[in-house]
Each structure stands twice: as C-alpha cells, then as structure tokens.
N, C-alpha and C positions, 0 to 999 in steps of 0.2 A: 755781050755777056758770053763768057766761056762756057764750055760744056760742064766744067767742074762746078761753076756757079749755079748752073741750072739744076744739076743733080742735088746740090746742097739745098737749094730753095725748095725743090720737090720733097726732099726728105723732111725739111722743116714744116712743110704744109701738111704732110701726111699725118693722119690721126695716130696717137700713141697706141701701141699694141696692148690690148687688155692682158693683164697678168693671167697666167695659167690657173685654171680652176683647181682648187685643193680637192684631191680625190676623196678626202674624208669629210668634206663639207656636204653632208647628206640632208635630205628634206625631213621635215617633221611629219611622221605618219601616225601620230598618236590618235588622231581623230578619224582614221579610216576603219571601216568595218571589214574584218577578215573572215571569209568563209573557208571552211575546210571540207572538201568532198572526200568521203572516206574517213570522216572524223570519228567513226566508232571503232576503227582499226587501231592497232598499237601506235603506229607512227603518227597518224592523223590526230589521234586523241592526245598523244604526248605534245605535239606542237600546239594544239588548241589550249592545253593546260598551261604551257609555258607563256604563250602570248597573252592569254587572259590574266594570268598571275602578274604579268608586267603592266597590266592596265589596258590592253587592247580589247576592243569590242569584238567578240568572236561568235560565230554561228557554225555549228558543226552539222554537216549534211549526211544523210544516209538514204538508201532506197526506201527505207521504212521510217516515216517521221516519228513514230512512237519510240522506235529504237534510238533515234538521235536524241530525242527529248530525255530519255532515261539516262543516256550517257552524259548529257549536258548537266543534268542534276547531280550526277556523281562528281563531275569536275568542279562545279561551283564557280566562283569568281565571275558571275554574271553571264556565263556561257549559255547560249540558246541552242536548241536543236530543232531541225526542220528537215523536210525531204530535200533531196539534192537540187531540185529545180528552184524551190523557194530560197534555199541557201545561196544559189548563184545569183538570183535576182536582187537579193537584198545586200549583197556584198560589193565592196569596192575592189578588193583583191581576193582572188579565189585560189587557194592552194589545192592542188590535185594530189591526193595521197591514197588513191584507190589501188587495189591489186593490179599487177600488170595484165593479168588475164582479162580483166574487164575494162581496161583503160580506154581502148578505142570506142567501144560501144557506149560507155558512159559519156564521153565527151561528145560523141556524135549526137546523142539524145539531148544534150544540153546546149547545142550550138546557138540557138536563139537566146537563151537566158544568159549565156556568157558573152554575147556580142557587146563590144565596147569595154569589156572588163580586162584588167591585168590578171592573167592566168599564170600561176607559178607551178610548174610541174616538178614534183620530187619523186617520181616513179622510177624504179630501177628494174629494167627487164633482165631477169635472172632465170637460170635453170639450175636444177640440182640433180646430182647423181651420186654414186657411191664415192666419187672423188671429192665431192663437196659442191660449192656454188661455182657457177661460171656465167659469164656475160652472154646475153643474147643480143643480136643486132637486128632491130626492126627494119623493115623494107625502107622506111623513110630515113633511117640512119640512127635514130634514138627515140626515146619516148617523148622528149620535148619537141623534136621535129615532127613526130606524128601528131602531137597536139596542135602545132602550128598549121599543119596541113588540114586538120579537121575543123579548125576554128579560124577561118580566114578573116573574120570580123573582130577577133580578139587580139590582144597583145600578149605574146607568150614569152615567159622567161623560165629559167630552170634553176632550182636551188634546193637546199635542205636534204640532199641525198645521203649524207654520211653521218646522220645523227642516230644515236642509240635510242630506240624507243624505251628501253629499260630505264636509262638515265632521265629521259624527258618526263617519264611518268612518276619518278621517285620524288615524293614531297620532301624527303629528307635531304635532298641535294639542292643547294641554293644557286649554284652557278654551273653552267654547262661549258667546260673548258674546250672550245673548239672554234675553228673557222668554218664558214659556209661559202662554198664556191657558187658564185652567182653568174649566170650566163644569160645573154639577151641581145636583141638587135638594137635597142634604143637605150642610150645612156640614161635618160630620165627614168625609164622603167627599171633598169638595173639598180639605180640608186635608191629607188623606192624599196626594192627587195632587200638591198643591203641595210637600209635603215630599219626595216622590219626585223631582220635578223639581229641587229644591234640592240633591239629592245629587250632581248633575253640576256640577263646577266651572264657575263663570261663569253658570250658569243659575238662574232664579228663577221660581217659579210664582205667578201673579197671578189672583185670582178675577175672572171676567169675566161673571158672570150665570148664569142658569138655562139648561137645555137648549134652551128655545125660542129662545135667542139664538145657537145653535150655527151656523146656516146662514151668517151673515155672517162668522163666524170661519173656517169651512171655505172659504168663497168667496174670502177674502182671499189664499189661496194663488195664485189666478190672477193677482192683481196682483203678487205677489212673483216669480212666474215671469217676468212681463214686465220687472220691475226687473232680475232676474238676467241676462236675455238682452241687455238694452240696455247694462248696465254690466259685464258679464262678472264677476258677483259671486255670492255665496251669502248673500243678504240674510236678516236675521231681524228681530225687533221688540224695541223697548224701550218700556216704559210710563214716562212721566215723572211726577215729583211724588208717587210712592207708595213 
C-alpha cells in the first residue's frame, strides 16, 4: 500500500467534522430567575422592569428589604423584592447594578450567597468633574475583573453597561433599540447573557471578548454621557455587520 493510499484510508476513517455552531443559536433562559442587586437604583430598576415585562421572573435586591419590596410593587409584572442576600440565594443569574462606590463591599459580603451563580456585572467605574464624566481604572483592571477576584466560586460575565435608565424605565417605549456587549470567560455563560438580553424587544446581546477587555467597554459610558449631554439624547450602541 502506498503512502497516498494510507492517507486516503485514514481520511475516510476519520469522523466527519461537526459543523460550526451558529453564534445566534442561543439557549432558552425563560425559566431562569434573575436577581438584580441594586434593583432600587435607576439602572437596576429599569433592567428589572424590562426583563419582567418580557416574562422573566425577577427579584430585585437592596440593603433594605422593605425598600426593595416597595420598588417591586411599583414595577409590577410579578417582580419581587428582598434584601441582597435573599435575592442572591434565590436567583439563577444575578445582575450587579450597584453604585461603583459600594461595588467591592457589596460583592464581598455576598460571596457565599453568590457561589455557583452566574454573576453579570454592569457597573461602570466613573468619576465626574467640571469637564464631565471620565473613566476610572480599578486595581483589578475593571469592575468585572474586580467581581471575578472577589467571587472565586462564581462565574462572572459583564454586560448591560450602555443602556439608558431613562429609556428602560419609560413604559411608553416598547422597544430598546440597542446592542449589549457581553464579555466572559466561558462561551456557555456568555450565551446565557446574550439570550437574556435578547428577551427585551429591540435588544441584542453580542459577544465582545473576555473579561480582560471589560475596562474599555465600561469606560465607553463616559463617552456616551458626553454624547447625551451635547445632543440631549439617550444614546446606545449598534454593532454593524454581525
């Protein structure tokens, strides 16, 4: 048998290569419980409203359970309110929408409750002065990387940074016309977050790299704030050609 024959036989015996996975073939997340830490703030409340309106089971968390319950009643759509610890325990996916100033302490205090959970960080480390908003760079590199460092037993992703809280909370707006940059280390986790974003009409989740790339995504909010101030707008992002 010639070497050519051997190569042909080996090729014939090799299993057929599986077709590439469709990047838009995303999982069904409709049955998952979503918790929102910082769910009484503008961003968290807006996300909770949109997800719940789309049919997602949502629990909003706050340091004070009574405050969370009051906010949940205002939102309707089956949203529940609880303290942060209970919210973390009862949720499958936990969105972190707390102020940057309390980000580290909040996550550190919930390390046990968040163990085994998919944690989605949407916090933007920003400073403000007379010239406007500017990006801060945490020691770990980004808010998402800080979350990953503080939560070694959780799976951390980053998303929902560039959404207007005003638009999210406006019941007169049916669709949010924007893309959501999703970052993470595991494809399965990223796809869960992409699918969650896609539950909101008009919104789409787009993979944007690993957590080491989160800083520039978080920082872009400072640019969007400048856009909004100049043009009296509520700017978002769209990624072309995907």
